[in-house]
N, CA, C and O atoms as CSV, one atom per row, in Angstrom:
chain,resi,resn,atom,element,x,y,z
A,1,UNK,N,N,12.773,134.028,-74.426
A,1,UNK,CA,C,12.021,134.924,-75.484
A,1,UNK,C,C,12.785,136.400,-74.939
A,1,UNK,O,O,12.712,136.839,-73.791
A,2,UNK,N,N,13.469,136.976,-75.999
A,2,UNK,CA,C,13.817,138.372,-76.039
A,2,UNK,C,C,12.982,139.596,-76.050
A,2,UNK,O,O,11.850,139.373,-76.478
A,3,UNK,N,N,13.195,140.749,-75.725
A,3,UNK,CA,C,12.444,141.746,-76.235
A,3,UNK,C,C,13.623,143.003,-76.889
A,3,UNK,O,O,14.250,143.623,-76.031
A,4,UNK,N,N,13.805,143.234,-77.888
A,4,UNK,CA,C,14.839,144.294,-78.467
A,4,UNK,C,C,14.034,145.224,-79.326
A,4,UNK,O,O,12.991,144.996,-79.940
A,5,UNK,N,N,14.760,146.348,-79.235
A,5,UNK,CA,C,14.547,147.403,-80.114
A,5,UNK,C,C,14.953,147.465,-81.386
A,5,UNK,O,O,16.162,147.360,-81.596
A,6,UNK,N,N,14.038,147.647,-82.501
A,6,UNK,CA,C,14.708,147.677,-84.136
A,6,UNK,C,C,14.389,149.100,-84.665
A,6,UNK,O,O,13.309,149.667,-84.502
A,7,UNK,N,N,15.347,149.550,-85.247
A,7,UNK,CA,C,15.208,150.707,-86.000
A,7,UNK,C,C,14.557,150.437,-87.474
A,7,UNK,O,O,14.890,149.402,-88.051
A,8,UNK,N,N,13.726,151.248,-88.041
A,8,UNK,CA,C,12.932,151.144,-89.416
A,8,UNK,C,C,13.378,152.223,-90.058
A,8,UNK,O,O,13.234,153.314,-89.508
A,9,UNK,N,N,14.012,152.140,-91.355
A,9,UNK,CA,C,14.361,153.377,-92.098
A,9,UNK,C,C,13.808,153.142,-93.608
A,9,UNK,O,O,14.066,152.176,-94.326
A,10,UNK,N,N,12.970,154.278,-93.923
A,10,UNK,CA,C,12.823,154.219,-95.420
A,10,UNK,C,C,12.847,155.524,-95.931
A,10,UNK,O,O,11.892,156.258,-95.677
A,11,UNK,N,N,13.946,156.006,-96.728
A,11,UNK,CA,C,14.317,157.251,-97.056
A,11,UNK,C,C,14.548,158.281,-95.974
A,11,UNK,O,O,15.558,158.100,-95.294
A,12,UNK,N,N,13.755,159.384,-95.677
A,12,UNK,CA,C,14.271,160.340,-94.511
A,12,UNK,C,C,13.289,159.965,-93.247
A,12,UNK,O,O,13.388,160.483,-92.134
A,13,UNK,N,N,12.468,159.115,-93.567
A,13,UNK,CA,C,11.641,158.561,-92.228
A,13,UNK,C,C,12.088,157.292,-91.562
A,13,UNK,O,O,12.350,156.295,-92.234
A,14,UNK,N,N,12.175,157.310,-90.321
A,14,UNK,CA,C,12.721,156.531,-89.510
A,14,UNK,C,C,12.010,156.216,-88.194
A,14,UNK,O,O,11.718,157.190,-87.501
A,15,UNK,N,N,11.738,155.184,-87.816
A,15,UNK,CA,C,11.080,154.905,-86.151
A,15,UNK,C,C,11.749,153.584,-85.576
A,15,UNK,O,O,12.547,152.775,-86.049
A,16,UNK,N,N,11.232,153.677,-84.622
A,16,UNK,CA,C,11.711,152.258,-83.568
A,16,UNK,C,C,10.552,151.486,-83.252
A,16,UNK,O,O,9.545,152.155,-83.018
A,17,UNK,N,N,10.446,150.283,-83.188
A,17,UNK,CA,C,9.538,149.249,-82.608
A,17,UNK,C,C,10.273,148.393,-81.909
A,17,UNK,O,O,11.414,148.069,-82.239
A,18,UNK,N,N,9.447,147.810,-80.518
A,18,UNK,CA,C,9.890,146.852,-79.749
A,18,UNK,C,C,9.402,145.442,-80.210
A,18,UNK,O,O,8.187,145.331,-80.369
A,19,UNK,N,N,10.250,144.258,-80.467
A,19,UNK,CA,C,9.705,143.257,-80.928
A,19,UNK,C,C,10.103,141.958,-79.584
A,19,UNK,O,O,11.003,142.101,-78.756
A,20,UNK,N,N,9.462,141.126,-79.647
A,20,UNK,CA,C,9.467,140.195,-78.775
A,20,UNK,C,C,9.911,138.795,-79.855
A,20,UNK,O,O,9.331,138.742,-80.940
A,21,UNK,N,N,10.723,137.929,-79.578
A,21,UNK,CA,C,11.130,136.736,-80.613
A,21,UNK,C,C,12.015,135.917,-79.880
A,21,UNK,O,O,12.699,136.267,-78.918
A,22,UNK,N,N,11.939,134.559,-80.518
A,22,UNK,CA,C,13.141,133.817,-79.801
A,22,UNK,C,C,14.681,134.142,-79.820
A,22,UNK,O,O,15.569,133.604,-79.159
A,23,UNK,N,N,14.770,135.113,-80.705
A,23,UNK,CA,C,16.214,135.482,-81.092
A,23,UNK,C,C,16.501,136.992,-81.546
A,23,UNK,O,O,15.571,137.773,-81.748
A,24,UNK,N,N,17.622,137.293,-81.668
A,24,UNK,CA,C,17.949,138.880,-82.258
A,24,UNK,C,C,17.559,138.626,-83.858
A,24,UNK,O,O,17.094,139.508,-84.580
A,25,UNK,N,N,17.849,137.185,-84.305
A,25,UNK,CA,C,17.665,137.235,-85.911
A,25,UNK,C,C,16.166,137.135,-86.070
A,25,UNK,O,O,15.577,137.630,-87.031
A,26,UNK,N,N,15.574,136.479,-85.095
A,26,UNK,CA,C,14.272,136.081,-85.441
A,26,UNK,C,C,13.365,137.587,-85.101
A,26,UNK,O,O,12.243,137.761,-85.578
A,27,UNK,N,N,14.000,138.539,-84.272
A,27,UNK,CA,C,13.151,139.802,-84.457
A,27,UNK,C,C,13.868,140.549,-85.694
A,27,UNK,O,O,13.005,141.183,-86.302
A,28,UNK,N,N,14.824,140.662,-86.134
A,28,UNK,CA,C,15.046,141.180,-87.315
A,28,UNK,C,C,14.271,140.591,-88.479
A,28,UNK,O,O,14.049,141.317,-89.448
A,29,UNK,N,N,13.927,139.589,-88.470
A,29,UNK,CA,C,13.006,138.635,-89.599
A,29,UNK,C,C,11.470,139.455,-89.566
A,29,UNK,O,O,10.848,140.041,-90.453
A,30,UNK,N,N,11.247,139.265,-88.462
A,30,UNK,CA,C,9.737,139.774,-88.072
A,30,UNK,C,C,9.627,141.345,-88.729
A,30,UNK,O,O,8.702,141.737,-89.439
A,31,UNK,N,N,10.602,141.996,-88.380
A,31,UNK,CA,C,11.027,143.496,-88.637
A,31,UNK,C,C,10.747,144.017,-90.222
A,31,UNK,O,O,10.050,144.889,-90.741
A,32,UNK,N,N,11.687,142.985,-90.690
A,32,UNK,CA,C,11.802,142.896,-92.202
A,32,UNK,C,C,10.385,142.470,-92.813
A,32,UNK,O,O,9.908,143.195,-93.687
A,33,UNK,N,N,9.731,141.397,-92.421
A,33,UNK,CA,C,8.576,141.075,-92.903
A,33,UNK,C,C,7.444,141.798,-93.058
A,33,UNK,O,O,6.746,141.801,-94.072
A,34,UNK,N,N,7.212,142.540,-91.855
A,34,UNK,CA,C,6.512,143.760,-91.804
A,34,UNK,C,C,6.758,144.937,-92.347
A,34,UNK,O,O,5.883,145.802,-92.368
A,35,UNK,N,N,7.839,145.114,-92.803
A,35,UNK,CA,C,8.328,146.271,-93.470
A,35,UNK,C,C,9.465,146.241,-94.522
A,35,UNK,O,O,10.551,146.821,-94.495
A,36,UNK,N,N,8.846,145.272,-95.618
A,36,UNK,CA,C,9.349,145.323,-96.814
A,36,UNK,C,C,9.889,146.321,-97.600
A,36,UNK,O,O,9.140,147.225,-97.969
A,37,UNK,N,N,11.361,146.326,-98.009
A,37,UNK,CA,C,11.955,147.179,-98.575
A,37,UNK,C,C,12.617,148.176,-97.850
A,37,UNK,O,O,13.283,149.053,-98.400
A,38,UNK,N,N,12.452,148.075,-96.559
A,38,UNK,CA,C,12.940,148.995,-95.581
A,38,UNK,C,C,14.213,148.565,-94.848
A,38,UNK,O,O,14.341,147.410,-94.440
A,39,UNK,N,N,15.166,149.515,-94.682
A,39,UNK,CA,C,16.101,149.107,-93.568
A,39,UNK,C,C,15.877,149.069,-92.233
A,39,UNK,O,O,15.515,150.021,-91.542
A,40,UNK,N,N,16.176,147.540,-91.741
A,40,UNK,CA,C,16.106,147.419,-90.312
A,40,UNK,C,C,17.238,147.079,-89.645
A,40,UNK,O,O,17.925,146.396,-90.405
A,41,UNK,N,N,17.980,147.285,-88.166
A,41,UNK,CA,C,18.826,147.166,-87.594
A,41,UNK,C,C,18.531,147.332,-86.263
A,41,UNK,O,O,17.587,148.016,-85.869
A,42,UNK,N,N,19.495,146.584,-85.366
A,42,UNK,CA,C,18.935,146.509,-83.973
A,42,UNK,C,C,19.564,147.870,-83.419
A,42,UNK,O,O,20.427,148.486,-84.044
A,43,UNK,N,N,19.185,148.173,-82.511
A,43,UNK,CA,C,19.223,149.319,-81.597
A,43,UNK,C,C,20.292,148.916,-80.521
A,43,UNK,O,O,19.995,147.989,-79.768
A,44,UNK,N,N,21.469,149.509,-80.387
A,44,UNK,CA,C,22.362,149.610,-79.273
A,44,UNK,C,C,22.305,150.641,-78.776
A,44,UNK,O,O,21.868,151.683,-79.266
A,45,UNK,N,N,22.846,150.421,-77.499
A,45,UNK,CA,C,23.089,149.441,-76.290
A,45,UNK,C,C,21.601,148.892,-76.102
A,45,UNK,O,O,20.505,149.439,-75.982
A,46,UNK,N,N,22.100,147.406,-76.134
A,46,UNK,CA,C,20.800,146.616,-75.330
A,46,UNK,C,C,20.272,146.622,-74.104
A,46,UNK,O,O,20.984,146.138,-73.223
A,47,UNK,N,N,18.989,147.126,-73.731
A,47,UNK,CA,C,18.622,147.239,-72.343
A,47,UNK,C,C,18.688,145.748,-71.714
A,47,UNK,O,O,17.863,144.848,-71.869
A,48,UNK,N,N,19.951,145.723,-70.923
A,48,UNK,CA,C,19.776,144.506,-70.075
A,48,UNK,C,C,18.622,144.154,-69.211
A,48,UNK,O,O,18.246,142.987,-69.101
A,49,UNK,N,N,18.011,145.221,-68.551
A,49,UNK,CA,C,16.629,144.964,-67.851
A,49,UNK,C,C,15.738,144.413,-68.145
A,49,UNK,O,O,15.034,143.644,-67.491
A,50,UNK,N,N,15.651,144.837,-69.437
A,50,UNK,CA,C,14.235,144.186,-70.199
A,50,UNK,C,C,14.590,143.253,-71.407
A,50,UNK,O,O,13.596,142.968,-72.076
A,51,UNK,N,N,15.718,142.732,-71.829
A,51,UNK,CA,C,16.255,141.894,-72.653
A,51,UNK,C,C,15.577,140.486,-72.561
A,51,UNK,O,O,15.382,139.933,-73.643
A,52,UNK,N,N,15.172,139.795,-71.370
A,52,UNK,CA,C,14.921,138.606,-71.621
A,52,UNK,C,C,13.259,138.873,-70.927
A,52,UNK,O,O,12.974,139.639,-70.007
A,53,UNK,N,N,12.467,138.108,-71.591
A,53,UNK,CA,C,10.919,138.018,-71.119
A,53,UNK,C,C,10.312,137.095,-70.998
A,53,UNK,O,O,10.694,136.369,-71.916
A,54,UNK,N,N,9.381,136.458,-70.310
A,54,UNK,CA,C,8.764,135.436,-69.922
A,54,UNK,C,C,7.943,134.957,-71.324
A,54,UNK,O,O,7.593,135.690,-72.249
A,55,UNK,N,N,7.746,133.497,-71.189
A,55,UNK,CA,C,7.048,132.650,-72.382
A,55,UNK,C,C,5.633,133.144,-72.248
A,55,UNK,O,O,4.853,132.666,-73.072
A,56,UNK,N,N,5.194,133.907,-71.476
A,56,UNK,CA,C,3.880,134.081,-71.364
A,56,UNK,C,C,3.199,135.049,-72.410
A,56,UNK,O,O,1.975,135.126,-72.517
A,57,UNK,N,N,4.099,135.791,-73.185
A,57,UNK,CA,C,3.793,136.649,-74.179
A,57,UNK,C,C,3.589,135.733,-75.469
A,57,UNK,O,O,3.977,134.565,-75.477
A,58,UNK,N,N,2.833,136.448,-76.769
A,58,UNK,CA,C,2.777,135.843,-77.870
A,58,UNK,C,C,4.173,135.462,-78.578
A,58,UNK,O,O,5.261,135.982,-78.329
A,59,UNK,N,N,3.939,134.556,-79.409
A,59,UNK,CA,C,5.224,133.635,-79.737
A,59,UNK,C,C,5.914,134.945,-81.033
A,59,UNK,O,O,5.849,134.699,-82.238
A,60,UNK,N,N,6.333,135.846,-80.665
A,60,UNK,CA,C,6.935,136.771,-81.479
A,60,UNK,C,C,6.408,137.863,-81.856
A,60,UNK,O,O,5.252,137.474,-82.024
A,61,UNK,N,N,6.401,138.985,-82.121
A,61,UNK,CA,C,5.799,140.125,-82.608
A,61,UNK,C,C,5.899,141.387,-82.185
A,61,UNK,O,O,6.732,141.597,-81.303
A,62,UNK,N,N,5.059,142.570,-82.715
A,62,UNK,CA,C,5.549,143.733,-82.263
A,62,UNK,C,C,5.037,144.270,-80.842
A,62,UNK,O,O,3.813,144.260,-80.710
A,63,UNK,N,N,5.660,144.652,-79.955
A,63,UNK,CA,C,5.339,144.797,-78.793
A,63,UNK,C,C,4.705,146.252,-78.598
A,63,UNK,O,O,3.785,146.481,-77.813
A,64,UNK,N,N,5.273,147.141,-79.360
A,64,UNK,CA,C,4.902,148.662,-79.543
A,64,UNK,C,C,5.882,149.510,-80.075
A,64,UNK,O,O,7.080,149.227,-80.092
A,65,UNK,N,N,5.349,150.642,-80.550
A,65,UNK,CA,C,6.105,151.420,-81.368
A,65,UNK,C,C,6.882,152.331,-80.399
A,65,UNK,O,O,6.242,152.448,-79.354
A,66,UNK,N,N,8.066,153.030,-80.384
A,66,UNK,CA,C,8.885,153.323,-79.553
A,66,UNK,C,C,9.283,154.799,-80.179
A,66,UNK,O,O,9.976,154.915,-81.190
A,67,UNK,N,N,8.745,155.904,-79.432
A,67,UNK,CA,C,9.005,157.081,-79.962
A,67,UNK,C,C,10.511,157.715,-80.337
A,67,UNK,O,O,11.359,157.796,-79.448
A,68,UNK,N,N,10.763,158.108,-81.546
A,68,UNK,CA,C,12.039,158.514,-82.099
A,68,UNK,C,C,12.737,159.469,-81.682
A,68,UNK,O,O,13.810,159.733,-82.224
């Protein structure tokens, strides 16, 4: 499991969310599913300290909203 930040954009509004998924592609799919019609992209650089997480978390989903 990985944890990654995704930026979600809709016109002038944008925010970041932290997602836990099995892959980067999986995290993007989750972001797009919960934010239909909005642009979603991976935030770089990826933090190597928190990229890999244990399997004790739920099987993918939003961890929290990150201050923009």
